[in-house]
C-alpha positions as CSV (number, residue, x, y, z in Angstrom):
1,M,-22.3,35.4,-106.2
2,T,-25.4,37.4,-105.6
3,I,-28.9,35.8,-105.6
4,P,-31.8,38.2,-106.0
5,R,-34.6,37.5,-103.4
6,H,-37.3,38.7,-105.6
7,L,-37.8,38.9,-109.4
8,G,-39.1,42.0,-110.8
9,P,-38.2,45.8,-111.8
10,D,-37.1,46.5,-108.1
11,T,-35.3,43.3,-107.5
12,D,-33.1,43.7,-104.4
13,R,-29.8,42.2,-105.3
14,R,-28.5,41.5,-101.7
15,A,-26.8,38.2,-101.4
16,L,-28.3,35.3,-99.3
17,P,-26.3,34.4,-96.1
18,D,-23.5,31.9,-96.6
19,Y,-24.6,28.4,-95.1
20,S,-22.3,25.7,-94.7
21,R,-22.8,22.1,-95.0
22,S,-25.8,20.2,-93.2
23,S,-25.9,22.6,-90.3
24,A,-27.9,25.0,-92.3
25,T,-31.7,24.0,-92.0
26,V,-34.5,25.4,-94.0
27,E,-35.8,27.0,-90.9
28,R,-32.7,29.1,-90.3
29,M,-32.6,30.2,-93.8
30,V,-36.4,31.3,-93.6
31,Q,-35.8,33.1,-90.2
32,E,-32.7,34.8,-91.6
33,L,-34.5,36.1,-94.7
34,Q,-37.6,37.2,-92.4
35,G,-35.3,39.0,-90.2
36,P,-35.3,38.8,-86.2
37,R,-38.5,37.8,-84.3
38,P,-40.2,40.8,-82.7
39,R,-40.2,40.8,-78.9
40,G,-43.3,39.3,-77.3
41,A,-43.8,37.0,-80.3
42,R,-44.8,33.3,-79.7
43,P,-41.7,31.2,-80.3
44,M,-41.6,28.9,-83.3
45,V,-42.7,25.3,-82.7
46,R,-41.9,22.6,-85.2
47,A,-43.3,19.1,-84.8
48,L,-41.6,15.7,-85.8
49,L,-44.3,13.2,-86.6
50,P,-44.1,9.4,-87.2
51,A,-42.9,8.7,-90.8
52,H,-45.8,6.2,-91.5
53,A,-48.3,6.9,-88.8
54,T,-51.5,5.6,-90.5
55,R,-49.8,2.5,-91.8
56,D,-48.3,1.8,-88.5
57,T,-51.7,2.4,-86.5
58,V,-53.6,0.0,-88.6
59,V,-51.0,-2.7,-88.7
60,R,-50.6,-2.6,-84.9
61,L,-54.4,-2.4,-84.4
62,I,-54.7,-5.6,-86.6
63,A,-52.1,-7.4,-84.6
64,A,-53.6,-6.4,-81.3
65,A,-57.2,-7.5,-82.4
66,L,-55.8,-11.0,-83.6
67,L,-53.8,-11.4,-80.3
68,L,-56.5,-10.3,-77.8
69,G,-59.1,-12.5,-79.9
70,A,-56.7,-15.5,-79.6
71,A,-56.4,-14.9,-75.8
72,L,-60.1,-14.6,-75.4
73,V,-60.5,-17.9,-77.3
74,M,-58.0,-19.6,-75.3
75,V,-59.6,-18.5,-72.1
76,I,-63.0,-19.7,-73.4
77,V,-61.6,-23.1,-74.2
78,G,-59.9,-23.4,-70.8
79,V,-63.3,-22.5,-69.2
80,L,-65.3,-25.1,-71.2
81,V,-62.5,-27.7,-70.6
82,W,-62.6,-27.1,-66.6
83,S,-66.4,-27.0,-66.6
84,G,-66.4,-30.4,-68.4
85,L,-64.9,-32.3,-65.4
86,E,-67.1,-34.5,-63.4
87,D,-68.2,-33.0,-60.1
88,G,-66.0,-34.1,-57.2
89,R,-63.3,-35.2,-59.5
90,S,-59.8,-33.6,-59.7
91,P,-58.3,-33.2,-63.3
92,G,-55.5,-35.5,-64.1
93,L,-51.9,-34.7,-64.8
94,G,-52.4,-34.2,-68.7
95,M,-55.4,-32.2,-68.1
96,L,-53.6,-30.0,-65.7
97,L,-50.8,-29.5,-68.3
98,V,-53.5,-28.5,-70.9
99,L,-55.1,-25.9,-68.6
100,L,-51.7,-24.4,-67.6
101,G,-50.7,-24.3,-71.4
102,L,-53.9,-22.6,-72.4
103,G,-53.6,-20.0,-69.4
104,G,-50.0,-19.3,-70.2
105,L,-50.7,-18.8,-73.9
106,A,-53.5,-16.6,-73.1
107,L,-51.5,-14.4,-70.7
108,V,-48.7,-14.0,-73.4
109,A,-51.2,-13.3,-76.1
110,G,-53.2,-10.8,-73.9
111,L,-50.0,-9.0,-72.9
112,L,-48.9,-8.8,-76.6
113,G,-52.2,-7.4,-77.7
114,A,-52.1,-4.7,-74.9
115,R,-48.7,-3.8,-76.0
116,F,-49.8,-3.4,-79.7
117,V,-52.9,-1.3,-78.5
118,I,-50.4,1.2,-76.8
119,T,-48.0,1.5,-79.7
120,A,-50.9,1.9,-82.0
121,L,-52.2,4.7,-79.9
122,A,-48.7,6.1,-79.7
123,A,-48.4,5.9,-83.7
124,A,-51.5,7.8,-83.9
125,R,-51.0,10.7,-81.6
126,S,-47.1,10.9,-80.8
127,R,-45.0,13.7,-81.9
128,V,-41.9,15.7,-80.7
129,E,-42.4,19.6,-80.7
130,I,-39.2,21.5,-81.1
131,S,-39.1,25.1,-79.6
132,D,-36.7,27.6,-78.1
133,D,-37.6,26.4,-74.6
134,G,-37.0,22.7,-75.3
135,L,-38.6,19.5,-76.5
136,R,-42.1,18.4,-75.8
137,V,-42.3,14.8,-76.1
138,V,-46.0,13.6,-76.7
139,G,-46.6,9.8,-76.1
140,A,-49.6,7.5,-76.1
141,L,-50.5,8.3,-72.5
142,G,-49.1,11.7,-71.8
143,A,-46.6,14.3,-72.6
144,R,-43.3,15.6,-71.2
145,T,-41.4,18.9,-71.9
146,V,-37.6,18.7,-71.5
147,P,-35.4,21.8,-71.6
148,W,-32.4,22.0,-73.8
149,A,-30.3,22.2,-71.1
150,E,-31.1,18.8,-69.6
151,V,-30.5,16.9,-72.9
152,V,-27.1,15.4,-73.2
153,A,-27.6,13.2,-76.3
154,V,-30.2,11.8,-78.8
155,E,-30.1,8.2,-78.9
156,S,-31.5,6.4,-81.8
157,R,-31.3,2.6,-80.8
158,V,-32.9,2.2,-77.5
159,V,-34.5,-1.1,-76.5
160,H,-37.8,-0.4,-74.7
161,P,-40.0,-3.3,-73.1
162,V,-43.3,-1.6,-74.6
163,H,-41.9,0.4,-77.7
164,W,-39.1,-2.1,-78.5
165,L,-36.5,-0.5,-80.9
166,T,-37.2,3.4,-80.3
167,A,-35.4,6.5,-79.9
168,A,-34.9,8.6,-76.6
169,L,-33.4,11.7,-75.1
170,R,-30.6,10.9,-72.7
171,L,-30.6,13.5,-69.8
172,R,-28.0,14.7,-67.6
173,D,-29.1,12.8,-64.6
174,G,-28.7,9.4,-66.6
175,R,-32.5,8.9,-67.2
176,R,-34.1,8.5,-70.6
177,V,-37.2,10.1,-72.1
178,V,-38.6,7.7,-74.7
179,M,-39.9,9.3,-78.0
180,P,-42.7,7.1,-79.3
181,A,-42.6,9.1,-82.6
182,F,-39.6,7.0,-83.7
183,D,-40.9,3.6,-82.9
184,R,-39.5,1.2,-85.5
185,P,-41.3,-1.8,-87.0
186,L,-39.7,-5.1,-87.0
187,W,-38.7,-4.8,-90.9
188,E,-36.9,-1.4,-90.2
189,Y,-34.5,-2.6,-87.3
190,S,-31.4,-2.6,-89.4
191,A,-32.2,0.6,-91.2
192,P,-30.0,3.6,-90.1
193,S,-31.5,6.5,-88.0
194,G,-33.8,8.7,-89.9
195,Q,-33.4,12.5,-91.1
196,D,-35.5,13.6,-88.0
197,I,-33.1,12.1,-85.5
198,R,-30.2,13.7,-87.4
199,A,-32.0,17.1,-87.2
200,L,-32.4,16.7,-83.6
201,R,-28.8,16.1,-82.9
202,I,-27.7,18.9,-85.2
203,E,-30.1,21.2,-83.3
204,L,-28.9,19.9,-79.9
205,H,-25.4,20.5,-80.9
206,R,-26.1,24.0,-82.1
207,R,-27.7,25.0,-79.0
208,E,-24.8,23.4,-76.8
209,S,-22.4,25.6,-78.9
210,E,-24.5,28.8,-78.0
211,R,-24.4,28.0,-74.5
212,R,-20.6,27.7,-74.3
213,P,-19.1,30.8,-73.3
214,R,-17.0,32.5,-76.0
215,R,-13.4,33.2,-75.6
């Protein structure tokens, strides 16, 4: 079957290439139609962004503000309780337990608040850039470029102490490169991996096939 590329009196009736199953991406189709890239041209870069960046940023900032505010209130209460003791008198056992409890809760709330600040920043600026040279992973505090040859697999259910459930690249030396662009909120923990993760796996499989020597 032939499909015309342009509609008009001089329509060229060459057939489109035959793409099979899910390995055919829109980028490959467009590249095939446009022809080979000229020498010296900059490589095509495609960026994968968080699915709900604005929503996740706002929710995490609100959670961070509440937790940090609670930590500050508990610290102030602890200081007031300590300053209320009479001079030269040590606090009793009950007072010590109250102060230790306030201090422990303030520490936990402060750490969780800092965690939500980092993940909110990650939701606002994180992305994964795909190019011919490799993957550039941009996170909350920095960026890293990983060549395709170093990537073994794309893991979609990685548990991280800061990002919690997220995705990562597994490298040949056993290390992982976390991709904050794929951090999952609590209500999406049971959901399957998204289309972007599947696209990364397809692209990795395609490049591994190209590197294998042909018989």
